[in-house]
N, C-alpha and C positions, 0 to 999 in steps of 0.2 A: 699494697701501699708504698712499697719501696720504689716502684716505677713512678708513682705519682710524685714522690719527693725528688727523684732524679729529674723528671720533666720539669717540676717546679723550680729546681735550681738552674736548669738550662734557661727557662723563661726569665728568671731573675737576672741572669747574666747576659741578657739581651740576645739570646740565641733563638728567639721566636716568641710568639704570644701564646697564651693558654687556649686560644680559640674558643670553641663551644663546648669543651670538655668540662662538665660539672665536677668531675673527680679532681681535675687539676685546679680549677678555680676555687673549689671548696677546701683546698689544702690550707690548713691554718698557717703553716710556715710561709707559704707563698703570699698569703693575705697579709702577713706581717711585713713582708718585704715590698709588696706592691701596694703602696698607699692608694686607696680608692677602690680597690678590687672588691672588697666586702660591700661597700656602698653601692657599687655598680651592680652586683649580684642581687642585692636587696631591691634596687630600683627595677630591675628586670622582672622580678617576682611580683612586684606591685604594679607593674605596667606603667611606670612613669619614667621620665628622663632622669638619668643619674646626675648629669652635670649641666649647668646653664650653658647655653650656646651663645657666646658673645656675638653681638651684631653691632656694626657701625651705626651711628645715630641716623644716617640716611638710608639704612637698610640696603645698601648696595654690596652686600657680602659676596654675591656671585661675581660681580665685576672685579672685586679685589682678588678673589681666587683666580679669575682669568688672567689678571695681570701677573700674579705669582707664577702660574703655570707657563705663561708665555715667555717668562724671563729667566727661568731657573735652569734651563738646559745648559747654558754656557758654564754655570757653576758646576753642575753635576758632571759635566764632561771635561772639567779642568781646563777649559779654554780661558777662563779668567779667575782671579782670586775671588774668594767669597765677598770681601769688602768691595772690590770693583764691580762684581756682579750684582750686589745689592743696591748700588747707587740708582740704576734705572728702576728697580723695583720700588724703592722708597719714593722716588719722584712720581712714578705713575700711580702708586697707591694714594699718595697725597692728593693728586688730581681727582681721583675717585672720591676721596673723603671730602673734598671741597665742593663737590656737586650737591645740589639740593635733593631733598627726598623726592622720589618719583610721584 
């Protein structure tokens, strides 16, 4: 159990995720620190989705993901500041949101 707590502490400190290890996900200390982990595990056991998946009204979520992915490299590579890099993302996502449902 000591290893489980050590791994749980590392997960909580953002050094990785619990992955598919039930011994780590089931650790009470980790479940206290990671809000939603206990609900997620219950949902998996029951075969249901743990969290609602937000969708834009026009259901063009894949297009929004595409805009995001096509515009984030400049930020991740430190070619532009986050504020500067998000301007085109905001503009292009708004164009997608303004489109009608397919």
